[in-house]
Residue frames as qw, qx, qy, qz and C-alpha x, y, z in Angstrom:
[[0.518, -0.255, -0.808, 0.113, -1.28, -14.84, -9.59],
 [0.430, -0.691, -0.088, -0.574, -3.54, -13.78, -6.80],
 [0.342, 0.095, -0.758, 0.547, -2.44, -13.86, -3.32],
 [0.533, -0.615, -0.365, -0.452, -5.16, -14.12, -0.68],
 [0.071, -0.368, 0.633, -0.678, -5.19, -13.60, 3.01],
 [0.671, -0.306, -0.607, -0.295, -6.75, -16.22, 5.28],
 [0.337, -0.472, 0.560, -0.591, -7.63, -16.89, 8.72],
 [0.410, -0.054, -0.910, -0.037, -7.87, -20.34, 10.21],
 [0.578, -0.496, -0.114, -0.638, -11.05, -20.82, 12.11],
 [0.882, -0.252, -0.378, 0.129, -9.49, -23.71, 14.17],
 [0.685, -0.319, -0.236, 0.611, -6.33, -22.04, 15.62],
 [0.059, -0.942, -0.180, 0.276, -6.85, -18.35, 14.59],
 [0.451, -0.337, 0.392, 0.728, -3.54, -18.14, 12.52],
 [0.445, 0.837, 0.069, -0.312, -3.58, -15.57, 9.69],
 [0.559, -0.288, 0.565, 0.534, -1.54, -16.35, 6.60],
 [0.458, 0.624, -0.236, -0.587, -1.21, -15.45, 2.88],
 [0.635, -0.007, 0.760, 0.141, -1.58, -18.01, 0.12],
 [0.283, 0.313, -0.533, -0.733, -1.47, -18.21, -3.72],
 [0.570, 0.216, 0.693, -0.386, -4.61, -19.90, -4.67],
 [0.146, 0.185, -0.707, -0.666, -5.33, -21.57, -8.01],
 [0.383, -0.300, -0.775, -0.404, -8.93, -22.19, -8.88],
 [0.575, -0.563, -0.108, -0.583, -11.56, -22.76, -6.15],
 [0.700, -0.096, -0.630, 0.322, -9.38, -24.83, -3.69],
 [0.505, -0.837, -0.014, -0.211, -9.47, -24.09, 0.01],
 [0.365, 0.617, -0.580, 0.387, -5.99, -23.62, 1.46],
 [0.804, -0.346, -0.447, 0.186, -4.65, -25.58, 4.35],
 [0.315, -0.931, 0.148, -0.107, -3.58, -23.70, 7.45],
 [0.619, 0.490, -0.529, 0.312, 0.35, -24.01, 7.60],
 [0.190, -0.519, 0.599, -0.580, 0.26, -23.94, 11.36],
 [0.579, -0.107, 0.666, -0.457, -2.31, -26.61, 12.22],
 [0.116, -0.050, 0.909, 0.396, -3.19, -28.24, 8.87],
 [0.344, 0.554, 0.614, -0.445, -7.01, -27.32, 9.08],
 [0.165, 0.262, 0.587, 0.748, -8.87, -26.60, 5.89],
 [0.104, -0.814, -0.571, 0.030, -11.48, -24.64, 7.88],
 [0.365, -0.204, 0.048, 0.907, -10.08, -21.35, 6.65],
 [0.213, 0.865, 0.433, -0.140, -11.84, -17.98, 5.83],
 [0.528, 0.381, 0.185, 0.736, -10.73, -15.54, 3.26],
 [0.291, -0.645, -0.295, 0.642, -10.02, -12.12, 4.67],
 [0.328, 0.931, 0.139, 0.084, -10.63, -8.60, 3.24],
 [0.702, -0.020, 0.035, 0.711, -7.06, -7.36, 2.03],
 [0.099, -0.826, -0.020, 0.555, -5.82, -3.83, 2.41],
 [0.688, 0.655, 0.188, 0.249, -4.97, -2.21, -0.92],
 [0.513, -0.236, 0.083, 0.821, -1.65, -0.38, -1.73],
 [0.231, 0.916, 0.323, -0.063, -2.18, 3.18, -2.59],
 [0.550, 0.451, 0.077, 0.699, -0.27, 5.72, -4.63],
 [0.366, -0.778, -0.337, 0.382, 0.83, 8.61, -2.43],
 [0.381, -0.230, 0.277, 0.852, 2.67, 10.84, -4.96],
 [0.326, 0.690, 0.032, -0.646, 1.73, 13.66, -7.35],
 [0.701, 0.671, -0.046, -0.236, 2.11, 13.91, -11.07],
 [0.337, 0.724, -0.602, -0.020, 5.66, 13.04, -11.05],
 [0.639, 0.026, -0.760, 0.119, 5.34, 9.61, -9.40],
 [0.477, -0.566, 0.377, -0.557, 5.84, 9.23, -5.61],
 [0.117, -0.273, 0.923, -0.244, 5.93, 6.39, -3.23],
 [0.714, -0.206, -0.546, -0.388, 3.83, 3.21, -3.31],
 [0.047, -0.327, 0.767, -0.551, 3.17, 2.27, 0.18],
 [0.500, -0.397, -0.754, -0.159, 0.94, -0.18, 2.08],
 [0.447, -0.704, 0.013, -0.552, -1.10, 0.91, 5.11],
 [0.107, -0.467, 0.753, -0.450, 0.23, 0.12, 8.53],
 [0.608, -0.196, -0.751, -0.167, -0.82, -3.42, 9.48],
 [0.543, -0.550, 0.252, -0.583, -2.66, -3.93, 12.64],
 [0.967, -0.124, -0.178, -0.131, -1.50, -7.54, 12.86],
 [0.577, -0.724, 0.346, 0.154, 1.98, -6.93, 14.06],
 [0.873, 0.241, 0.233, 0.355, 3.80, -7.95, 10.94],
 [0.497, -0.288, 0.168, 0.801, 6.45, -6.02, 9.19],
 [0.145, 0.521, -0.075, -0.838, 6.29, -2.80, 7.00],
 [0.197, 0.217, -0.687, -0.665, 5.92, -4.63, 3.84],
 [0.016, -0.277, -0.961, 0.000, 2.98, -6.94, 4.84],
 [0.343, -0.307, -0.271, -0.846, -0.47, -5.74, 3.89],
 [0.728, -0.412, -0.433, -0.335, -2.17, -8.20, 6.36],
 [0.422, -0.716, 0.448, -0.330, 0.31, -8.52, 9.17],
 [0.736, -0.268, 0.621, 0.027, 1.21, -12.13, 8.33],
 [0.668, 0.652, -0.244, -0.262, 3.16, -13.12, 5.35],
 [0.978, -0.024, 0.114, 0.173, 5.34, -16.09, 4.34],
 [0.607, 0.649, -0.160, 0.431, 8.08, -13.93, 3.00],
 [0.032, 0.663, -0.442, 0.603, 9.16, -12.47, 6.35],
 [0.491, -0.138, -0.830, 0.228, 7.82, -15.12, 8.70],
 [0.227, -0.058, 0.405, -0.883, 5.60, -12.63, 10.84]]
């Protein structure tokens, strides 16, 4: 299931949403459907031949370490 990152054009809130089909998600903060899909950061493999750590780049949105876009529903940031 794809999880996309969105920005609300009305209030500026950034959020993640699982989207099925071509639907436009509603902003969880203000309820607006004027949302824009954001470019997501990718997780990269930082190890050698024996494996290694999988890590997300540091977010610039002020979220937690595990958030790729700075705002996620799982941690509330």
